N, CA, C and O of each residue as an XYZ file, in Angstrom:
400
protein
N      -8.753     14.331     82.783
C      -9.094     13.032     83.246
C      -8.281     12.240     84.019
O      -7.104     12.190     83.661
N      -8.637     11.546     85.082
C      -7.803     10.976     85.969
C      -7.434      9.464     85.439
O      -8.175      9.317     84.468
N      -6.895      8.639     85.549
C      -6.355      7.275     85.001
C      -5.844      6.536     86.252
O      -5.140      7.088     87.097
N      -6.248      5.231     86.319
C      -5.537      4.415     87.212
C      -5.884      3.062     86.967
O      -6.891      2.623     86.413
N      -4.875      2.434     87.473
C      -4.881      0.871     87.264
C      -4.236     -0.040     88.571
O      -3.102      0.105     89.027
N      -5.061     -0.822     88.951
C      -4.518     -2.001     90.070
C      -3.481     -2.765     89.683
O      -3.107     -2.875     88.515
N      -2.936     -3.368     90.742
C      -2.066     -4.544     90.490
C      -1.343     -4.713     89.221
O      -1.451     -5.729     88.535
N      -0.541     -3.621     88.889
C       0.158     -3.433     87.551
C       1.278     -4.131     87.509
O       1.703     -4.590     86.448
N       1.967     -4.311     88.816
C       3.286     -4.873     89.024
C       3.182     -5.906     90.458
O       2.305     -5.708     91.299
N       4.036     -6.837     90.571
C       4.098     -7.796     91.818
C       4.757     -6.995     92.790
O       4.893     -7.562     93.874
N       5.215     -5.814     92.711
C       6.007     -5.234     94.023
C       5.666     -3.694     93.592
O       4.846     -3.534     92.688
N       6.309     -2.482     94.253
C       6.336     -1.578     93.918
C       6.535     -1.078     92.588
O       7.375     -1.614     91.865
N       5.884     -0.156     92.212
C       6.586      0.826     90.865
C       7.128      2.011     91.302
O       6.587      3.003     91.791
N       8.527      1.704     91.000
C       9.436      2.900     91.180
C       9.964      4.052     90.436
O      10.532      5.008     90.962
N       9.706      3.881     88.977
C       9.866      4.706     87.843
C       8.933      4.386     86.739
O       8.235      3.376     86.646
N       9.016      5.413     85.888
C       8.045      5.788     84.748
C       8.263      6.713     83.702
O       8.802      7.800     83.908
N       7.937      6.402     82.775
C       7.834      7.393     81.554
C       6.704      7.223     80.328
O       6.272      6.160     79.882
N       6.433      8.268     80.010
C       5.479      8.365     79.246
C       5.736      9.001     77.351
O       6.070     10.166     77.134
N       5.548      8.191     76.443
C       6.133      9.066     75.243
C       4.381      9.374     74.221
O       3.625      8.502     73.791
N       4.264     10.555     74.140
C       3.501     11.039     73.626
C       3.149     10.937     72.367
O       1.988     11.055     71.973
N       4.273     10.677     71.552
C       4.231     10.350     70.032
C       4.185      8.939     69.772
O       3.912      8.550     68.637
N       4.409      8.175     70.651
C       4.084      6.614     70.606
C       2.840      6.093     71.469
O       2.417      4.941     71.373
N       2.304      7.053     72.315
C       1.321      6.715     73.150
C       1.641      5.644     74.003
O       0.712      4.937     74.395
N       2.440      5.473     74.250
C       2.803      4.507     75.415
C       3.521      4.963     76.862
O       4.187      5.978     77.066
N       3.131      3.762     77.914
C       3.721      4.285     79.162
C       4.528      3.192     79.656
O       4.112      2.034     79.605
N       5.586      3.473     80.100
C       6.742      2.286     80.724
C       6.628      2.529     82.222
O       6.477      3.635     82.742
N       6.713      1.422     82.820
C       6.861      1.392     84.216
C       7.829      0.236     84.652
O       7.742     -0.914     84.220
N       8.801      0.694     85.598
C       9.672     -0.168     86.044
C       9.406     -0.346     87.494
O       8.989      0.602     88.160
N       9.654     -1.655     88.078
C       9.557     -2.174     89.339
C      10.461     -2.719     90.012
O      11.570     -3.032     89.579
N       9.928     -2.925     91.473
C      10.955     -3.619     92.607
C      10.806     -4.829     91.937
O      11.583     -5.574     92.534
N      10.296     -5.440     91.092
C       9.797     -6.834     91.090
C      10.746     -7.217     89.906
O      10.634     -8.402     89.589
N      11.712     -6.454     89.129
C      12.519     -6.463     88.250
C      12.289     -6.658     87.094
O      13.096     -7.127     86.292
N      10.963     -6.265     86.817
C      10.298     -6.240     85.533
C      10.116     -4.918     85.133
O      10.049     -4.040     85.993
N       9.997     -4.564     83.551
C       9.545     -3.114     82.940
C       8.336     -3.586     82.302
O       8.449     -4.600     81.613
N       7.310     -3.092     82.393
C       5.681     -3.106     81.496
C       5.476     -2.002     81.136
O       5.606     -0.913     81.697
N       5.004     -2.423     79.751
C       4.822     -1.107     78.757
C       3.041     -1.232     78.563
O       2.382     -2.272     78.569
N       2.651     -0.122     78.431
C       1.142     -0.171     78.380
C       0.701      0.939     77.330
O       1.244      2.031     77.162
N      -0.458      0.396     76.626
C      -1.209      1.788     75.888
C      -1.839      2.728     76.647
O      -2.839      2.407     77.290
N      -1.392      3.889     76.673
C      -1.977      5.211     77.165
C      -3.466      5.308     77.007
O      -4.182      5.513     77.987
N      -4.065      5.131     75.501
C      -5.233      5.516     75.611
C      -6.263      4.491     76.225
O      -7.277      4.851     76.823
N      -5.993      3.507     76.069
C      -6.930      2.070     76.633
C      -6.271      1.579     77.980
O      -6.697      0.568     78.538
N      -5.183      2.344     78.509
C      -4.610      1.912     79.594
C      -4.862      0.334     79.671
O      -5.642     -0.186     80.469
N      -4.074     -0.371     78.707
C      -4.036     -1.780     78.518
C      -2.477     -2.113     78.352
O      -1.734     -1.476     77.606
N      -2.078     -3.208     79.155
C      -1.067     -3.626     79.343
C      -0.478     -4.220     77.896
O      -1.184     -5.069     77.350
N       0.632     -3.875     77.309
C       0.986     -4.371     76.118
C       2.102     -5.534     76.186
O       1.949     -6.512     75.454
N       3.206     -5.459     77.031
C       4.442     -6.149     76.997
C       5.023     -6.039     78.222
O       4.718     -5.121     78.983
N       6.102     -7.157     78.594
C       6.634     -7.133     79.711
C       8.282     -7.446     79.391
O       8.563     -8.270     78.519
N       9.128     -6.889     79.989
C      10.661     -7.036     79.780
C      10.966     -7.662     81.061
O      10.430     -7.269     82.097
N      11.930     -8.762     81.029
C      12.206     -9.419     82.275
C      13.541     -9.624     82.469
O      13.973    -10.615     83.057
N      14.241     -8.734     82.007
C      15.755     -9.002     81.595
C      16.572     -8.838     82.573
O      17.674     -9.385     82.533
N      16.140     -7.943     83.791
C      16.793     -7.186     84.716
C      16.841     -8.195     86.012
O      15.765     -8.704     86.325
N      17.913     -8.499     86.732
C      17.746     -9.377     87.552
C      18.056     -8.474     89.123
O      18.527     -9.017     90.122
N      17.700     -7.138     89.039
C      17.591     -6.161     90.276
C      16.599     -5.487     90.030
O      16.031     -5.757     88.972
N      16.062     -4.459     90.827
C      14.988     -3.558     90.968
C      15.430     -2.402     89.646
O      16.537     -1.906     89.432
N      14.394     -2.242     89.040
C      14.280     -1.221     87.624
C      14.483      0.059     88.443
O      13.755      0.196     89.426
N      15.355      0.985     88.170
C      15.450      2.194     88.602
C      14.958      3.456     87.525
O      14.417      4.509     87.863
N      15.282      3.061     86.256
C      15.378      4.039     85.276
C      14.734      3.325     84.152
O      15.197      2.301     83.649
N      13.243      4.130     83.647
C      13.072      3.782     82.082
C      12.557      4.879     81.542
O      11.610      5.504     82.020
N      13.091      5.125     80.640
C      13.207      6.575     79.699
C      13.047      6.062     78.245
O      13.787      5.240     77.705
N      11.797      6.767     77.605
C      11.851      6.541     76.084
C      12.861      7.558     75.445
O      13.087      8.636     75.995
N      13.480      7.174     74.233
C      14.240      8.095     73.550
C      13.671      8.419     72.489
O      13.615      7.599     71.573
N      12.997      9.956     72.330
C      12.057     10.282     71.575
C      12.746     11.036     70.567
O      13.863     11.509     70.773
N      12.113     11.168     69.461
C      11.090     10.081     68.838
C      10.991      9.136     68.310
O      10.044      8.858     67.573
N      12.176      8.235     68.618
C      12.080      6.915     68.102
C      11.491      6.211     69.174
O      11.173      6.542     70.317
N      11.404      4.898     68.369
C      10.737      3.599     69.265
C      11.628      2.913     69.868
O      11.904      1.750     69.574
N      12.250      3.686     70.923
C      13.305      3.137     71.672
C      13.014      3.462     73.279
O      12.651      4.573     73.664
N      13.218      2.379     74.112
C      13.188      2.388     75.340
C      14.966      2.315     76.277
O      15.873      1.496     76.129
N      14.908      3.112     76.882
C      16.259      2.805     77.859
C      15.830      2.121     79.126
O      14.743      2.517     79.547
N      16.421      1.192     79.830
C      15.869      0.974     81.355
C      17.376      0.564     81.869
O      18.283      0.188     81.127
N      17.445      0.705     83.188
C      18.337      0.490     83.965
C      17.952      0.033     85.488
O      16.981      0.412     86.143
N      19.076     -0.974     85.908
C      18.676     -1.442     87.280
C      20.113     -1.346     88.100
O      21.281     -1.363     87.714
N      19.395     -1.219     89.623
C      20.327     -0.829     90.730
C      21.652     -1.818     90.856
O      22.430     -1.740     91.807
N      21.793     -2.721     89.807
C      23.271     -3.178     89.986
C      24.167     -2.629     88.938
O      25.382     -2.825     88.930
N      23.425     -1.833     87.926
C      24.052     -1.011     87.033
C      24.161     -1.606     85.511
O      24.988     -1.304     84.651
N      23.251     -2.394     85.447
C      22.792     -3.256     84.101
C      22.051     -2.077     83.340
O      21.174     -1.407     83.885
N      22.424     -1.903     82.196
C      21.662     -0.712     81.181
C      21.190     -1.547     79.753
O      21.887     -2.441     79.274
N      20.024     -1.147     79.223
C      19.372     -2.072     77.977
C      18.961     -0.894     77.271
O      18.773      0.106     77.963
N      18.774     -0.803     75.972
C      17.971     -0.326     75.224
C      17.343     -1.110     74.344
O      17.983     -1.950     73.711
N      16.112     -0.959     74.192
C      15.082     -1.812     73.581
C      14.184     -1.320     72.815
O      13.797     -0.193     73.122
N      13.553     -1.993     71.566
C      12.972     -1.739     70.441
C      11.172     -1.656     70.844
O      10.707     -2.639     71.422
N      10.547     -0.874     70.628
C       9.198     -0.888     71.336
C       7.964     -0.593     70.087
O       8.359     -0.165     69.003
N       6.915     -0.769     70.238
C       5.919     -0.605     69.090
C       6.112      0.506     68.766
O       6.669      1.201     69.615
N       5.784      1.109     67.542
C       5.047      0.055     66.216
C       6.320     -0.722     65.519
O       6.281     -1.372     64.474
N       7.334     -0.513     66.276
C       8.702     -1.241     65.430
C       8.415     -2.998     65.396
O       8.047     -3.697     66.339
N       8.652     -3.328     64.290
C       8.324     -5.047     64.002
C       8.913     -5.940     64.887
O       8.315     -6.963     65.219
N      10.267     -5.607     65.400
C      10.944     -6.278     66.164
C      10.620     -5.595     67.887
O      11.392     -5.800     68.823
N       9.743     -5.041     67.963
C       9.355     -4.663     69.433
C       9.673     -5.643     70.288
O       9.298     -6.764     69.944
N      10.419     -5.529     71.585
C      10.744     -6.137     72.459
C      12.375     -6.543     72.379
O      12.982     -7.086     73.302
N      12.843     -6.241     71.336
C      14.075     -6.602     71.229
C      15.059     -5.979     71.710
O      14.873     -4.767     71.818
N      16.325     -6.474     72.136
C      17.073     -5.796     72.731
C      18.269     -5.260     71.648
O      18.899     -6.036     70.929
N      18.430     -4.024     71.663
C      19.406     -3.564     70.377
C      21.178     -3.663     71.383
O      22.196     -4.142     70.882
N      21.099     -3.118     72.715
C      22.686     -3.014     73.132
C      22.065     -3.312     74.719
O      20.896     -3.230     75.095
N      23.194     -3.659     75.435
C      23.399     -3.717     76.987
C      24.593     -3.532     77.454
O      25.528     -3.942     76.765
N      24.846     -2.938     78.608
C      26.099     -2.883     78.775
C      25.681     -2.565     80.703
O      24.623     -2.237     81.239
N      27.190     -2.880     81.331
C      26.871     -2.972     82.804
C      28.129     -1.576     83.054
O      29.282     -1.582     82.624
N      27.404     -0.375     83.938
C      28.169      0.311     84.491
C      28.842      0.168     85.504
O      28.347      0.201     86.631
N      30.518     -0.077     85.180
C      31.233     -0.530     86.314
C      31.564      0.396     87.343
O      31.931     -0.063     88.425
N      31.484      1.763     87.160
C      31.742      2.785     88.049
C      30.912      3.426     88.779
O      29.842      3.845     88.336
N      31.431      3.633     90.392
C      30.495      3.984     91.365
C      31.156      5.538     91.868
O      32.341      5.841     91.733
N      30.203      6.335     92.409
C      31.090      7.432     92.892
C      31.481      7.071     94.269
O      32.222      7.812     94.914
């Protein structure tokens, strides 16, 4: 089955991840935002706008309701997701100060 959705972000989506056990998709964009979607209904659930540059990594930390996000400036966050009661809360954040 193919699924599609238009106009999901204001700019290009450059990363994404799927959590089978949570039934969620996360997308990261050049518009500095992360959006979380319900897979079955292809329905927008919530948006995270803490990043100040384009989001380059979104990764669910399975099997927990956790999502790791990172942007091109080196800022990383770990977020609670649904079905946790405090979904969209940031657990920890840090900046990677090292470069190659």
